[in-house]
C-alpha positions in Angstrom: 182.5 -57.4 -22.6 181.0 -60.7 -21.7 177.9 -61.0 -19.6 179.9 -63.4 -17.4 182.8 -60.6 -16.8 179.9 -58.2 -16.0 178.2 -60.1 -13.2 181.8 -60.5 -11.6 182.6 -57.0 -12.0 179.3 -55.9 -10.3 179.7 -58.5 -7.4 183.4 -57.3 -6.8 182.1 -53.3 -6.5 179.5 -54.3 -4.0 182.0 -55.8 -1.9 184.4 -52.5 -1.9 181.4 -50.2 -1.6 180.8 -48.8 2.0 178.8 -50.7 4.3 175.3 -48.8 4.5 172.7 -51.3 5.8 169.9 -51.0 8.2 171.7 -52.9 10.7 174.9 -50.7 10.5 172.9 -47.7 11.0 170.9 -49.1 14.0 173.8 -48.6 16.2 174.2 -44.7 15.7 172.2 -42.7 18.3 170.7 -39.2 16.9 173.0 -36.7 17.3 170.5 -34.7 19.8 170.6 -37.5 22.0 174.5 -38.0 21.8 174.6 -34.1 22.6 172.4 -34.9 26.0 174.5 -37.8 26.8 177.6 -35.7 26.7 176.2 -32.9 28.3 174.9 -34.7 31.3 178.3 -36.5 31.1 176.8 -40.0 31.3 178.6 -42.8 29.1 176.6 -44.3 26.2 177.2 -47.8 27.8 174.6 -46.5 30.4 171.9 -46.4 27.8 169.9 -49.7 26.3 167.3 -49.2 23.9 165.5 -50.4 21.0 162.9 -48.7 18.4 160.9 -50.6 16.3 157.6 -50.5 14.4 155.0 -51.4 16.2 153.4 -54.0 13.3 155.9 -55.0 10.5 159.5 -54.3 9.9 163.0 -54.4 11.4 164.3 -52.0 14.4 165.4 -48.5 13.5 167.8 -48.2 16.3 169.2 -50.3 18.7 171.8 -49.7 21.6 172.7 -52.8 23.9 169.4 -53.9 23.1 169.6 -57.6 24.3 171.6 -56.7 27.7 169.5 -57.5 30.8 169.1 -54.2 32.6 166.8 -52.9 35.7 163.8 -52.0 34.1 162.1 -50.5 37.1 158.2 -49.7 36.6 158.3 -50.7 32.9 158.2 -53.9 34.0 154.7 -53.4 35.1 153.7 -53.7 31.1 154.8 -57.5 31.2 152.5 -58.2 34.1 149.4 -56.3 32.9 149.8 -57.2 29.3 150.3 -60.8 29.9 147.4 -60.7 33.0 145.1 -59.1 30.3 145.9 -61.8 27.7 145.7 -64.8 30.2 142.7 -63.8 32.6 140.6 -61.5 30.0 139.5 -58.1 30.2 136.7 -58.6 32.5 138.3 -60.6 35.2 137.4 -59.9 38.6 138.3 -60.5 42.0 136.2 -61.4 44.5 136.0 -61.0 48.3 133.5 -62.8 50.5 131.9 -63.0 54.2 131.1 -66.7 55.1 129.9 -68.1 58.3 129.7 -71.6 60.0 126.2 -70.6 61.9 123.0 -69.3 60.2 122.0 -65.7 61.2 119.4 -66.1 63.9 117.3 -63.6 66.0 120.2 -60.9 64.7 122.7 -62.4 65.7 125.6 -65.4 64.7 126.5 -67.5 67.7 129.9 -68.9 65.6 132.8 -67.6 63.4 132.5 -65.5 60.6 135.3 -66.0 57.5 136.4 -62.9 55.9 138.2 -64.5 52.7 140.5 -62.6 51.0 140.6 -63.0 46.8 143.5 -60.9 46.1 141.5 -57.4 45.0 143.8 -55.0 44.4 141.5 -51.8 45.3 139.7 -53.0 48.2 139.4 -50.2 50.1 137.8 -49.4 53.8 134.6 -48.2 52.3 134.2 -51.3 50.3 134.4 -53.2 53.2 131.7 -51.1 55.0 129.3 -51.7 51.8 129.9 -55.6 52.5 129.0 -55.0 56.1 126.1 -52.8 55.3 125.1 -56.1 53.4 125.1 -58.2 56.4 123.2 -55.4 58.5 120.5 -55.6 55.6 120.2 -59.3 56.2 119.3 -58.4 59.7 122.3 -59.4 61.4 123.7 -56.9 64.4 125.4 -59.0 67.0 128.8 -60.8 66.1 129.1 -63.2 69.1 132.1 -65.0 68.1 135.7 -64.1 66.0 136.5 -63.0 62.8 138.9 -65.4 60.8 141.0 -64.0 58.2 141.3 -66.3 55.5 144.4 -65.1 53.0 144.8 -68.9 51.3 144.2 -67.1 48.2 148.0 -66.6 47.8 150.9 -68.7 49.2 152.5 -67.7 51.6 149.6 -65.8 53.4 151.2 -63.1 54.9 154.6 -62.6 52.7 155.5 -59.4 54.4 156.4 -61.0 58.0 159.6 -62.1 56.8 160.4 -59.6 53.7 163.5 -57.5 54.0 163.1 -53.8 53.9 163.3 -52.5 50.4 164.7 -49.1 51.2 164.8 -46.5 54.1 160.7 -45.8 53.7 159.1 -48.7 54.8 156.1 -47.3 56.2 155.3 -45.6 52.7 152.4 -46.7 50.5 154.6 -47.4 47.7 156.5 -50.3 50.0 153.8 -51.9 51.0 153.8 -55.6 50.7 150.5 -57.1 49.5 148.6 -60.4 50.5 145.2 -61.9 49.5 143.0 -59.6 51.9 144.8 -56.0 51.6 142.2 -53.8 52.9 142.9 -49.8 51.8 146.5 -51.1 51.5 146.6 -51.3 55.4 147.3 -47.4 55.1 146.5 -45.1 57.9 145.5 -41.5 57.1 146.1 -38.5 60.0 146.6 -35.0 59.5 148.9 -33.0 61.5 148.1 -29.4 62.3 150.2 -26.6 64.2 149.3 -23.4 65.2 151.9 -21.3 67.6 150.6 -23.3 70.7 149.9 -26.8 69.7 150.2 -29.6 67.1 146.8 -31.4 67.0 146.8 -35.0 65.3 143.7 -36.3 64.0 142.9 -39.7 62.6 141.2 -39.7 59.2 140.8 -43.3 58.5 137.7 -45.2 60.5 139.9 -47.2 63.0 138.6 -47.7 66.5 140.7 -47.8 69.8 143.5 -45.6 68.2 145.3 -43.2 70.4 147.9 -40.7 69.6 151.2 -40.4 72.1 152.1 -36.7 70.8 155.8 -36.1 71.6 155.8 -33.7 68.4 157.6 -30.4 69.4 156.9 -27.2 67.1 159.7 -25.7 65.0 160.4 -22.3 63.1 161.3 -24.3 59.9 159.1 -23.6 56.7 156.5 -25.9 56.2 157.9 -27.8 53.1 161.0 -28.4 55.4 158.9 -30.6 58.0 159.9 -34.2 56.7 163.8 -33.0 58.0 162.7 -32.8 61.4 160.3 -35.5 61.1 160.8 -38.9 63.0 158.5 -41.8 61.2 155.6 -42.5 63.6 156.0 -46.1 65.4 152.7 -48.4 66.7 152.2 -50.7 68.8 149.2 -52.4 71.0 149.5 -50.9 74.2 148.3 -52.7 77.6 144.6 -51.6 77.0 144.5 -53.0 74.1 144.4 -49.8 71.8 146.7 -48.7 68.8 148.9 -46.3 70.3 150.7 -44.5 67.6 153.8 -42.3 68.8 154.7 -38.9 67.3 158.2 -37.5 67.7 160.4 -35.1 66.4 159.4 -31.6 65.4 156.5 -30.0 63.4 156.9 -26.4 61.8 154.2 -23.8 63.3 151.2 -22.8 61.6 151.4 -25.6 59.4 149.5 -28.4 58.5 149.9 -31.7 56.4 148.3 -35.2 55.5 150.0 -38.6 56.1 149.2 -42.0 54.4 151.4 -44.7 56.3 151.6 -48.2 56.7 152.5 -48.5 60.1 150.0 -50.9 62.0 149.9 -54.3 62.2 147.4 -56.3 59.5 145.6 -58.1 61.7 145.0 -55.3 64.1 144.4 -52.9 61.3 141.5 -55.1 60.0 140.0 -55.6 63.4 140.1 -52.0 64.3 138.2 -51.3 60.9 135.3 -53.5 61.2 135.2 -52.4 65.0 134.5 -48.8 63.8 132.5 -49.8 60.6 130.4 -52.4 62.3 129.5 -49.5 65.4 128.8 -47.2 62.5 126.2 -49.7 61.4 124.6 -50.1 64.7 125.9 -53.6 65.4 127.9 -55.1 68.0 130.9 -57.5 68.2 132.7 -59.0 71.3 135.2 -61.3 69.4 138.7 -61.0 68.1 140.3 -61.8 64.7 142.4 -64.5 63.8 144.2 -66.3 60.8 142.6 -69.5 59.3 141.2 -70.9 56.6 137.3 -70.9 55.5 135.5 -74.6 55.8 134.2 -76.0 53.2 130.8 -76.2 54.5 130.5 -72.4 55.4 127.7 -70.3 54.5 128.0 -67.6 52.0 126.6 -64.2 53.4 128.0 -61.5 51.2 130.2 -60.9 48.4 131.9 -58.1 46.6 133.3 -58.2 43.3 136.2 -55.8 42.2 136.3 -53.5 39.2 137.4 -55.3 36.1 141.1 -56.2 35.4 140.8 -53.5 32.3 140.0 -50.7 34.8 142.4 -52.1 37.4 145.6 -52.0 34.9 144.7 -48.6 34.0 145.4 -47.5 37.7 148.6 -49.7 38.0 150.2 -48.1 34.7 148.5 -44.4 34.8 149.9 -43.9 38.3 152.8 -46.9 38.6 150.8 -48.6 41.7 153.6 -51.1 43.3 151.0 -53.0 45.6 148.4 -53.3 42.9 151.1 -54.7 40.4 152.0 -57.1 42.8 148.7 -58.2 43.7 147.9 -58.7 39.7 151.4 -60.9 39.4 150.3 -63.0 42.2 146.8 -63.6 40.7 148.8 -64.7 37.6 150.0 -67.3 39.6 146.6 -68.2 41.8 144.5 -68.7 38.7 146.7 -70.6 36.7 146.6 -74.4 36.5 150.4 -74.4 37.1 149.7 -73.5 40.5 149.5 -77.3 41.5 153.2 -77.6 40.9 154.5 -74.8 43.1 154.1 -73.9 46.9 155.0 -70.5 46.3 151.9 -68.2 44.5 155.1 -65.8 43.3 157.0 -68.9 41.7 153.7 -69.9 40.0 153.6 -66.4 38.4 156.9 -66.4 37.1 156.5 -69.9 35.5 152.9 -68.5 33.8 155.1 -65.5 32.5 157.7 -67.9 30.9 155.1 -70.0 29.4 153.6 -67.0 27.7 156.9 -65.9 26.5 157.6 -69.4 24.9 154.2 -69.7 23.3 154.7 -66.1 21.8 158.2 -67.2 20.4 159.9 -64.9 22.9 162.9 -66.0 24.8 163.4 -65.5 28.4 167.2 -65.8 28.6 168.2 -63.4 31.3 164.6 -62.4 32.6 164.5 -62.1 36.0 161.1 -61.1 37.8 160.7 -60.9 41.6 157.3 -59.4 42.3 155.6 -58.2 38.7 156.1 -54.2 39.8 159.7 -53.4 39.1 160.1 -52.4 42.8 163.0 -54.6 43.0 166.8 -54.6 43.1 166.9 -58.2 41.0 164.5 -57.6 38.0 166.3 -58.2 35.1 164.9 -57.9 31.4 166.6 -56.6 28.0 165.0 -54.0 26.1 164.5 -56.5 23.0 162.4 -58.7 25.3 159.8 -56.1 26.5 159.5 -54.4 22.9 158.7 -58.0 21.8 156.0 -58.2 24.4 154.7 -54.7 23.3 154.7 -55.7 19.7 152.7 -58.9 20.5 150.3 -56.3 22.5 150.1 -54.0 19.8 148.9 -57.2 17.1 146.2 -58.3 19.8 142.5 -58.1 20.0 143.2 -56.7 23.6 145.6 -53.9 22.3 143.0 -50.8 22.8 142.4 -51.9 26.4 145.9 -52.1 27.2 147.1 -48.8 25.4 144.1 -46.9 27.2 145.9 -47.7 30.3 149.4 -46.1 29.5 150.0 -42.7 30.4 149.4 -40.2 27.3 152.7 -37.8 27.1 151.9 -34.5 28.4 148.2 -35.3 29.2 147.8 -37.7 32.0 149.6 -40.2 34.6 152.9 -40.0 35.6 153.7 -38.2 31.8 151.3 -35.4 32.2 154.2 -33.2 33.0 156.6 -34.0 30.5 157.3 -33.2 26.7 154.5 -30.3 26.8 154.3 -28.8 23.8 156.4 -31.1 21.7 156.0 -33.3 18.9 155.3 -35.9 20.9 152.4 -34.3 23.5 149.5 -36.4 23.0 151.0 -38.7 20.5 152.9 -41.1 22.6 151.7 -43.6 25.5 154.4 -44.3 27.7 155.3 -45.7 31.1 157.7 -44.5 33.4 160.2 -46.2 35.8 162.5 -44.8 37.8 164.8 -46.2 40.9 167.9 -45.3 42.4 170.3 -45.5 39.3 167.8 -46.5 37.0 165.5 -44.4 34.9 163.3 -46.0 31.9 160.7 -45.4 29.6 158.5 -47.9 27.4 155.5 -47.8 25.1 154.5 -46.5 21.8 154.9 -43.5 19.9 152.8 -42.2 16.8 154.8 -40.1 14.6 153.8 -37.2 12.4 153.2 -39.5 9.4 151.0 -41.7 11.7 153.5 -44.4 11.9 153.3 -46.2 15.3 156.7 -46.9 17.0 157.5 -49.3 19.9 160.3 -47.4 22.1 162.0 -49.1 24.9 164.8 -47.0 26.6 166.5 -47.9 29.8 169.2 -46.0 31.5 171.2 -48.3 34.5 174.3 -46.1 35.8 175.5 -45.1 39.1 175.3 -41.7 37.8 171.7 -42.0 36.3 169.8 -39.6 38.1 165.9 -38.2 37.4 167.6 -34.5 36.4 170.4 -36.3 34.2 168.9 -39.2 32.8 165.4 -38.2 31.9 166.0 -35.3 29.3 167.8 -37.9 27.2 165.1 -40.4 27.3 162.3 -37.4 26.6 164.5 -36.6 23.6 164.4 -40.0 22.5 160.4 -40.1 22.5 160.5 -36.5 20.7 162.9 -37.8 17.8 160.7 -40.5 17.1 157.2 -38.4 17.0 159.0 -36.1 15.2 159.6 -38.4 12.3 163.1 -39.1 13.5 164.4 -35.3 13.0 
């Protein structure tokens, strides 16, 4: 038999052999995952996923990996890593107090300017420290207005025309940030009921707040108090006070603490400043107003935020929407591309797309509304998100980025999941949940010490948490267990 004949015969036998390439195997889900899909009565088409090595090699499992889907909060990985790469781990936000007049005889006879720099975690106690700095300089009497400068982002008051996302606009997760978001505009108060009365107590240091208590007592169990609760309403009454109306029913012999975004922003900041300045022994006769700091204003005090590394840890571990949105807008505000847009959100989108292009990641089908994943218009494919995670895994900032992700069975949004499994403490996973969306994305280290990227997203009208989460958890566990 000639050598030529042998070569031809070998080639023909290869053509007739069954296809067993890795590409074909990539579409076959693990049997345990198939079983859970069937048990949950969810179609395979609801699941889009990709599992691939963190460093070198092809994906080992794909299922609709190029389909653009709603990512929910897994989109925070895009915002947080690109911000880390663009701004650097030690980036810090600045909040400043400036004046158009010097301090004379313990007073300023002019305006103060409170200039926001987009700090994602500027709490009321940090505002108090900033004001204390003024008192330490001898300032006691504020005789003019305080100008609130939110010009770091455009538009300056995005919440004014924003549509309501869901039926809980007063909830913290729904706060729409601006460049001078103080304590997330959240007011905290407690409710305590005995057999005779219901007593509300304000916990946030706000001046000039009164409760209009219309609550009645009910015989419901404490855990059911929200069923008879009417969300509070807030307004400025004729006396200039912030009036909070409490209505509905509250169970007897129960207590709870509420954190609500219900006070108009300028009124909230004015009330905070009055309360804190009074505690510091100062006086203030003016009002707050919107405006921009003049170029010649004198800097009196400045407060820097935590570093970007510390900030993304809060964002990703606890899935903080308001902080993620501020980080997204900061990407736009700090970019040289800002001169090309009138809207900071548009600039941030351009920054992200430029970063993707620089890293050879296609942006086809990508849609980002605010960077937090709290959106019905966001779209990204598992392949795109996994590609970003792969760049992160091979970057200088991987230790900082990975440290921001929830550790399975240990902390953050994954602290109670996959306990006593092969994945416990071996995977760092960002979760995502919206109505009809359940998602996971991050890194898994298997028992052979190989590291994998996983992105698995379920979009379906039937994809509730209880039905979809076990499927995604099994995928994580399957990888951690060496794909067995």
